C-alpha positions as CSV (number, residue, x, y, z in Angstrom):
1,X,43.3,-56.4,-6.8
2,X,41.2,-57.0,-3.6
3,X,38.5,-59.5,-3.2
4,X,35.1,-58.1,-1.5
5,X,31.5,-59.3,-0.6
6,X,29.0,-56.9,-1.8
7,X,26.6,-55.9,1.2
8,X,24.3,-54.3,-1.3
9,X,23.6,-54.1,-5.0
10,X,26.1,-51.9,-6.8
11,X,25.3,-50.8,-10.2
12,X,27.7,-52.2,-12.7
13,X,29.4,-54.4,-10.4
14,X,27.0,-56.9,-9.0
15,X,24.3,-57.9,-6.4
16,X,24.3,-58.2,-2.6
17,X,26.1,-61.6,-1.7
18,X,28.4,-61.5,-4.8
19,X,32.2,-62.2,-4.3
20,X,34.0,-59.8,-6.6
21,X,37.5,-58.9,-7.3
22,X,38.0,-55.0,-7.8
23,X,40.7,-52.6,-7.8
24,X,42.3,-51.7,-4.4
25,X,41.4,-47.9,-5.0
26,X,37.7,-48.6,-5.7
27,X,37.5,-50.7,-2.7
28,X,39.3,-48.2,-0.3
29,X,37.7,-44.8,-1.8
30,X,34.2,-46.0,-2.9
31,X,32.8,-49.4,-1.6
32,X,34.1,-49.6,2.2
33,X,33.4,-45.9,3.0
34,X,29.7,-46.3,1.7
35,X,29.5,-49.7,3.3
36,X,28.5,-51.3,-0.1
37,X,31.1,-54.0,0.7
38,X,33.4,-55.8,3.1
39,X,36.7,-57.5,2.5
40,X,36.6,-61.2,1.6
41,X,38.3,-62.9,4.5
42,X,38.1,-66.6,5.2
43,X,35.9,-65.9,7.9
44,X,33.4,-63.7,5.9
45,X,33.4,-66.3,3.0
46,X,32.2,-68.8,5.3
47,X,29.3,-66.9,6.6
48,X,28.6,-65.9,3.2
49,X,28.5,-69.4,2.0
50,X,26.3,-70.3,4.9
51,X,23.9,-67.5,4.1
52,X,23.6,-68.5,0.6
53,X,22.8,-72.1,1.4
54,X,19.9,-70.7,3.8
55,X,18.5,-68.4,1.0
56,X,18.6,-71.3,-1.6
57,X,16.4,-73.1,0.8
58,X,14.1,-70.1,1.5
59,X,14.2,-69.6,-2.2
60,X,12.8,-73.1,-3.0
61,X,10.1,-72.6,-0.3
62,X,9.1,-69.2,-1.8
63,X,9.0,-70.7,-5.1
64,X,6.7,-73.6,-3.9
65,X,4.2,-71.4,-2.4
66,X,4.2,-69.0,-5.2
67,X,3.5,-71.8,-7.6
68,X,0.6,-72.9,-5.2
69,X,-0.8,-69.5,-5.5
70,X,-0.4,-69.2,-9.2
71,X,-2.2,-72.4,-9.5
72,X,-4.9,-71.2,-7.2
73,X,-5.1,-68.0,-9.2
74,X,-5.6,-69.7,-12.3
75,X,-8.8,-71.2,-11.0
76,X,-10.1,-68.2,-9.7
77,X,-12.1,-65.4,-11.8
78,X,-10.8,-61.9,-10.8
79,X,-13.8,-59.7,-11.1
80,X,-14.0,-55.9,-10.5
81,X,-17.3,-54.1,-10.1
82,X,-16.6,-50.4,-10.9
83,X,-18.9,-47.4,-11.7
84,X,-18.5,-46.4,-15.4
85,X,-20.0,-43.8,-17.7
86,X,-22.4,-44.3,-20.7
87,X,-19.2,-44.9,-22.9
88,X,-18.2,-47.8,-20.3
89,X,-15.0,-45.8,-19.3
90,X,-14.4,-46.1,-15.5
91,X,-14.3,-43.3,-13.4
92,X,-11.3,-44.6,-11.7
93,X,-8.7,-46.8,-13.0
94,X,-7.6,-50.1,-11.8
95,X,-3.7,-50.3,-10.9
96,X,-1.5,-52.7,-9.6
97,X,-2.3,-51.6,-6.2
98,X,-5.9,-52.4,-6.7
99,X,-5.1,-55.9,-8.4
100,X,-2.8,-56.9,-5.3
101,X,-5.6,-55.9,-2.8
102,X,-8.0,-58.2,-4.9
103,X,-5.4,-61.0,-4.7
104,X,-5.3,-60.4,-0.9
105,X,-9.1,-60.7,-0.7
106,X,-8.9,-64.0,-2.8
107,X,-6.7,-65.6,-0.3
108,X,-3.4,-65.4,-2.3
109,X,-1.0,-63.9,0.0
110,X,2.4,-64.8,-1.4
111,X,2.3,-62.6,-4.7
112,X,4.2,-59.5,-4.2
113,X,3.3,-56.1,-5.7
114,X,6.4,-55.9,-7.6
115,X,5.8,-59.3,-9.6
116,X,2.6,-58.0,-11.0
117,X,3.0,-56.5,-14.5
118,X,0.3,-54.4,-16.2
119,X,0.9,-52.7,-19.6
120,X,-1.3,-49.7,-18.6
121,X,-3.9,-48.9,-15.9
122,X,-7.4,-50.6,-16.8
123,X,-9.6,-47.7,-17.7
124,X,-12.6,-49.5,-19.4
125,X,-15.2,-52.2,-18.8
126,X,-14.4,-55.7,-20.4
127,X,-11.5,-58.2,-20.0
128,X,-8.0,-57.3,-19.5
129,X,-4.6,-59.0,-19.0
130,X,-2.0,-58.7,-16.5
131,X,1.1,-60.6,-15.9
132,X,2.7,-62.3,-12.6
133,X,6.5,-62.4,-13.0
134,X,7.9,-64.1,-10.0
135,X,11.9,-64.0,-9.8
136,X,11.9,-67.7,-9.2
137,X,9.8,-68.9,-11.9
138,X,8.3,-68.1,-15.4
139,X,5.7,-65.2,-16.0
140,X,2.0,-66.3,-16.0
141,X,-0.8,-64.2,-17.6
142,X,-4.2,-63.9,-16.1
143,X,-7.5,-62.2,-17.0
144,X,-9.3,-59.4,-15.1
145,X,-12.9,-58.9,-15.9
146,X,-14.3,-55.5,-15.0
147,X,-17.9,-55.2,-15.0
148,X,-20.3,-51.9,-14.5
149,X,-21.4,-51.1,-11.1
150,X,-24.9,-49.4,-11.5
151,X,-24.9,-46.4,-9.4
152,X,-28.1,-44.7,-8.5
153,X,-29.2,-41.6,-10.8
154,X,-29.5,-38.5,-8.8
155,X,-32.9,-37.1,-8.8
156,X,-32.9,-33.1,-9.5
157,X,-35.0,-31.2,-6.9
158,X,-37.2,-28.6,-8.0
159,X,-37.7,-25.7,-5.8
């Protein structure tokens, strides 16, 4: 058995930075040739521990900034004005990308697209919910209000 440090996430083995003990053949024939892991020498383990401590500090900073943004978002109203038909169905749906862009407009910059969870794209006028699930904390739910944007009616020309 050999000890390795994972350089990338490996399915059914572990995540980047994990220290694992695996069979020699697996290391020699799969992990090392694909540069998924490196042997766990004393120097590599010290480097890994230093990186992990830096990562923990960075994680706590990101967590506090994310928490500030979530609190700010709780005070804000997220409103989309979209064109809709007579049955109040939107001509274009609102997806995670549009929600992320709206958050950027509101000055909420630390929320990543991957953290936004939406059951399905929003296709109707009214209120909908979405969730933000940061990796460092608990998920929070927020509401989106979609209002109908009045579009000018086309006039038909008679010739």
